[in-house]
Structure formats: structure tokens, C-alpha cells
C-alpha positions in Angstrom: 18.5 8.9 -28.5 16.1 11.6 -27.1 13.0 10.9 -25.1 9.6 12.2 -26.2 9.4 16.0 -26.8 7.7 18.6 -28.9 10.1 18.2 -31.8 9.0 14.6 -32.1 5.4 15.6 -32.2 6.3 18.2 -34.9 8.1 15.4 -36.8 5.0 13.3 -36.7 2.9 16.0 -38.3 5.5 16.9 -40.9 6.1 13.3 -42.0 2.3 12.5 -42.0 1.6 15.5 -44.2 3.7 13.9 -46.9 0.9 11.4 -47.5 -2.1 12.6 -45.5 -4.3 15.7 -45.9 -4.5 18.4 -43.2 -8.1 17.4 -42.7 -7.0 13.9 -41.7 -4.7 15.3 -39.0 -6.3 18.4 -37.6 -9.7 19.7 -36.4 -11.0 22.7 -38.3 -12.5 25.5 -36.2 -15.3 27.9 -37.3 -12.7 30.5 -38.2 -10.9 28.0 -40.3 -7.9 27.3 -38.0 -6.3 23.8 -38.3 -5.7 22.6 -34.7 -4.5 19.3 -33.2 -7.2 19.6 -30.4 -10.2 21.7 -29.6 -9.0 24.5 -27.2 -10.6 24.8 -23.8 -13.3 27.4 -24.0 -14.0 26.7 -27.7 -17.8 26.9 -28.3 -18.0 26.6 -32.1 -19.1 23.6 -34.2 -17.2 20.4 -33.5 -16.5 17.2 -35.4 -14.8 13.9 -34.5 -11.4 13.0 -36.0 -10.7 9.2 -36.2 -8.3 9.3 -39.1 -5.3 10.5 -37.0 -5.5 7.6 -34.5 -3.9 4.9 -36.8 -1.3 7.4 -38.0 -0.1 8.4 -34.5 -0.4 4.7 -33.4 1.9 3.5 -36.1 4.3 6.4 -35.5 4.6 6.0 -31.8 4.9 2.2 -32.0 7.8 2.6 -34.5 9.4 5.3 -32.4 9.1 3.2 -29.2 10.6 0.2 -31.0 13.6 2.3 -32.1 14.0 3.7 -28.6 14.1 0.3 -27.0 16.4 -1.1 -29.7 18.9 1.7 -28.8 18.9 0.5 -25.2 19.3 -3.3 -26.0 21.7 -3.0 -28.9 24.7 -4.2 -26.9 22.8 -7.1 -25.3 22.3 -9.0 -28.6 18.5 -8.6 -28.3 15.9 -7.2 -30.6 12.9 -4.9 -30.3 10.1 -6.4 -32.5 7.1 -4.4 -33.5 3.8 -6.2 -33.8 4.9 -9.5 -32.4 2.6 -12.5 -32.5 2.6 -15.4 -29.9 -0.7 -17.3 -29.8 0.3 -19.3 -26.7 0.2 -16.1 -24.6 -2.8 -14.4 -26.3 -0.8 -12.3 -28.8 -2.7 -13.1 -32.0 -2.7 -11.5 -35.4 -5.7 -9.5 -34.4 -4.1 -8.4 -31.2 -0.3 -8.5 -31.4 2.1 -7.0 -28.9 2.9 -3.4 -29.8 6.6 -4.1 -29.0 8.5 -7.0 -27.5 12.1 -7.5 -26.5 13.2 -10.9 -27.9 16.2 -13.0 -28.6 15.2 -13.0 -32.3 13.8 -10.7 -35.0 10.8 -12.8 -36.0 7.3 -11.5 -35.9 5.9 -14.9 -34.9 7.5 -15.6 -31.5 7.7 -18.4 -29.0 7.0 -17.5 -25.3 10.5 -18.6 -24.3 12.1 -16.0 -26.6 10.1 -13.0 -25.3 11.9 -11.2 -22.5 9.4 -8.3 -22.1 6.2 -6.9 -23.6 5.5 -3.2 -24.1 2.0 -1.8 -24.9 2.2 1.7 -26.3 -0.4 4.2 -25.3 0.9 7.5 -26.7 -0.6 10.4 -28.6 0.0 14.0 -29.6 0.3 15.7 -26.2 0.4 19.4 -26.9 -1.9 21.5 -29.1 -0.6 22.5 -32.5 -1.8 24.9 -35.2 -1.1 24.2 -38.8 -0.8 27.0 -41.4 -1.1 25.7 -45.0 1.7 27.8 -46.6 2.4 26.9 -50.2 6.2 26.7 -49.8 6.6 25.0 -46.4 4.9 23.2 -43.6 4.2 25.7 -40.8 3.4 24.2 -37.4 3.2 26.2 -34.2 2.7 24.8 -30.7 -0.1 26.8 -29.0 -0.3 25.1 -25.6 0.2 22.0 -23.4 -2.4 19.4 -22.6 -4.0 21.6 -19.9 -5.0 24.1 -22.6 -7.0 21.8 -24.8 -10.1 19.5 -24.5 -8.3 16.2 -25.4 -7.2 13.5 -23.1 -4.0 12.2 -24.7 -2.1 9.0 -23.9 -2.4 7.7 -20.4 -4.8 10.5 -19.4 -7.5 8.8 -21.4 -9.5 6.3 -19.2 -10.4 3.9 -22.1 -6.7 3.7 -23.0 -5.8 2.7 -19.5 -8.7 0.1 -19.3 -7.7 -1.4 -22.7 -4.1 -1.7 -21.6 -5.1 -3.3 -18.3 -7.5 -5.7 -20.0 -5.0 -6.8 -22.5 -2.3 -7.3 -19.8 -4.6 -9.5 -17.8 -5.5 -11.5 -20.8 -1.8 -12.2 -21.4 -1.2 -13.1 -17.8 -4.0 -15.7 -17.6 -3.4 -17.1 -21.0 -0.7 -19.6 -20.2 1.8 -20.4 -17.4 4.5 -19.5 -19.9 3.5 -15.8 -19.6 4.3 -15.8 -15.8 8.0 -14.8 -16.3 7.5 -12.1 -18.9 7.3 -8.5 -17.6 4.6 -6.3 -19.1 5.0 -2.5 -19.3 2.5 0.1 -20.5 4.5 2.9 -22.0 3.0 6.4 -22.6 4.0 10.0 -23.0 1.7 11.7 -20.4 1.0 11.5 -16.7 -2.0 9.5 -15.4 -5.0 10.9 -13.6 -5.1 10.8 -9.8 -8.0 8.3 -9.9 -5.5 5.7 -11.2 -2.7 6.3 -8.7 -3.7 3.5 -6.3 -4.8 1.2 -9.2 -1.5 1.2 -11.0 0.3 0.6 -7.7 -1.9 -2.4 -7.0 -1.4 -3.8 -10.5 2.3 -3.6 -10.0 2.2 -5.1 -6.5 0.0 -7.9 -7.7 2.5 -8.7 -10.5 0.0 -8.2 -13.4 1.7 -5.2 -14.9 5.3 -4.1 -14.0 4.7 -0.5 -14.6 3.0 2.4 -16.4 5.9 4.4 -17.7 6.0 7.9 -19.2 8.9 8.7 -21.5 8.0 12.4 -21.7 10.1 14.4 -19.2 8.3 17.7 -19.8 4.6 17.1 -20.7 3.7 20.6 -19.5 5.1 24.0 -20.6 7.3 26.0 -18.3 8.1 22.9 -16.2 4.5 22.8 -14.9 4.0 20.5 -12.0 3.2 16.9 -12.9 3.6 13.6 -11.1 7.1 11.9 -11.2 5.9 8.6 -9.6 3.2 7.1 -7.5 3.9 5.7 -4.0 4.8 2.2 -5.2 6.1 3.3 -8.6 3.3 1.7 -10.5 3.6 4.9 -12.5 7.0 6.4 -13.2 8.1 9.3 -15.4 11.5 9.0 -17.0 13.5 12.3 -17.3 16.6 10.9 -19.0 17.6 8.2 -21.4 20.0 6.7 -18.9 17.1 6.5 -16.3 15.0 4.5 -18.8 18.0 2.3 -19.8 18.6 1.3 -16.2 15.0 0.3 -15.7 14.8 -1.8 -18.8 18.1 -3.5 -18.0 16.7 -4.3 -14.5 13.6 -5.8 -16.2 15.8 -8.0 -18.3 18.4 -9.2 -15.9 16.4 -9.5 -12.6 14.1 -12.5 -13.4 10.6 -12.4 -11.9 7.7 -14.8 -11.6 4.0 -13.9 -11.6 1.8 -16.2 -9.4 -1.8 -15.9 -8.4 -4.0 -18.2 -6.4 -7.0 -18.6 -4.0 -6.0 -21.2 -1.5 -6.9 -21.8 2.1 -4.4 -21.0 4.9 -4.0 -24.7 5.4 -3.0 -25.3 1.8 -0.6 -22.3 1.8 1.0 -23.6 5.0 1.6 -27.0 3.5 3.1 -25.5 0.4 5.4 -23.2 2.4 6.5 -26.2 4.6 7.4 -28.4 1.6 9.2 -25.5 -0.2 11.2 -24.7 3.0 12.9 -28.2 2.9 15.0 -26.9 -0.1 18.5 -25.7 0.6 18.6 -22.3 -1.3 16.2 -19.4 -1.7 16.0 -20.0 -5.4 15.1 -23.7 -5.0 12.5 -22.8 -2.4 11.0 -20.2 -4.8 10.9 -22.8 -7.6 9.1 -25.4 -5.5 6.7 -22.8 -4.1 5.7 -21.6 -7.6 5.3 -25.2 -8.8 3.0 -26.1 -6.0 1.0 -22.9 -5.9 0.0 -23.5 -9.6 -1.0 -27.1 -9.2 
């Protein structure tokens, strides 16, 4: 299966135009052009376009579900869109976009969820639509540096919502401590978030902000591959993504967080150190740190 590219964006518009009007998908300029975004330098009359958000949201969540399912097919696992698990703050009003689970059910138990993915994707490039009678005519007219939009992970409120939801999951229940959380997008991130995403990964709250768009810019324009601590990472091949997801699933991790005195920490370390194996020492440490 291919990673995100312009043909997938074109497919989104083509499929959406089967049931949505052009006015629900495109901005209309003063000279009556139908564009995905306002171009940089455009000084004409502007309007807001909210109707596209739910359409691209549903499309990208379904696309991501299919992508992950392709990777885990041979593992006997399932990618579930819109999963609910009230114990870890995934309610009907705020479900997970996608989870990897041992079953296909929408309503999940924490023990069955192996990973959580929050999808923050959008149309990346700018597109022009020509309303020909006989066919859908779409032309890409520039990458994200040529328009006024902030798609995907470039949008600050998308980043903040993803971070907030991840924290809510983490603090909801001790049962969430073993479940990796990934924010998956199709753009780079802004430089103001480089250190933040690395800190979020190092602290264990979020295991990564991943872009599955190998070429977000035209002509192989320069864009970040990864931050220093790989809090953000851009995947360039399907195999690269597959290896990272398999590592998430088969290398078990535990999140822990605490504010304790050095004396308390020293006592916990001393007690844990009496165990014979590293794994048992880790188990005792995690048990005591959360008491």
C-alpha cells in the first residue's frame, strides 16, 4: 500500500464530489476559480470553509485505518476506527480515531488495545477544480508553501488538541500506561514544536508525531525528516512505517510519572533492586512509584 501522496488527495476530491457540491469543498475566488486554499498573495474577498473538515476527517481516518490494517494483517490484529473505551477516556463523544486491537469491536477493553492513533491530516497541496460537464477536472497548482492554509500538523490548534487528548488518556487510568499513543499526520511540524515533541516523547506521554507523507513539497523541497530525539519522524517508505509499528507492538513499554522526594525515590530503587531480573526490578519499581 502506498503512503500519502497527491493522487490520494485527488481521490479525496473525486470521491467527495460524488455526493458533495464544489462549494462544500473549495473556496471561490473573485474571478470564480474553485481552489482548495487561498493562494499566498490573494487579496480578494474571502470566506470560511467549514464543510470540508468533516469530509477530509472521515476520509483520512478511513485511509489510516486501511494503512495500519495492511501492516498488521499477518499479526492477527485489527485496526478499528472510532474505538470507544470509557476506562481510558475514549468516550462516544471523543473516541480514538484508530486503535490496534486484538478484536474488531468498537467498544473496547483497555487490555485489548495495543496502540492508539490520533489522525491529524488534511489536504496538503493546493488544487484547482474545473467544473467540466463530462468529467471531474482537478489540477494541483502548488505545495503548502504556496497557499495560506496550515494543513495537518502545521496547524497549532491541531497539535494542541492532539497533545491535550493524549494527556487526558494518559492520566485517565493506570491501564493506559502500557498503550502507545501516536499522532499521525501528512505534513511536517513547525520549528516551534521541535523541542516540545521531543520532550513529549521522552516523558512517555506521546510515542511520536509521525508524518506518512514522504514528499509534502514539490521538487523534493527541503523539509524535516526527524527531530533530534525523533519525537517527529517522517516516513519515506511503507517498510519504514511497518518496522516502527511492529516495534511499538512487540517492545512493551510502561508510562510512569510521579513527584516524589529523593528519599522516597531512593527507597523505591533499593526495594526494586532486591529482585533478580531487570524485568522484575522494573515491575516492582512501577508498582511502588504509582502507590
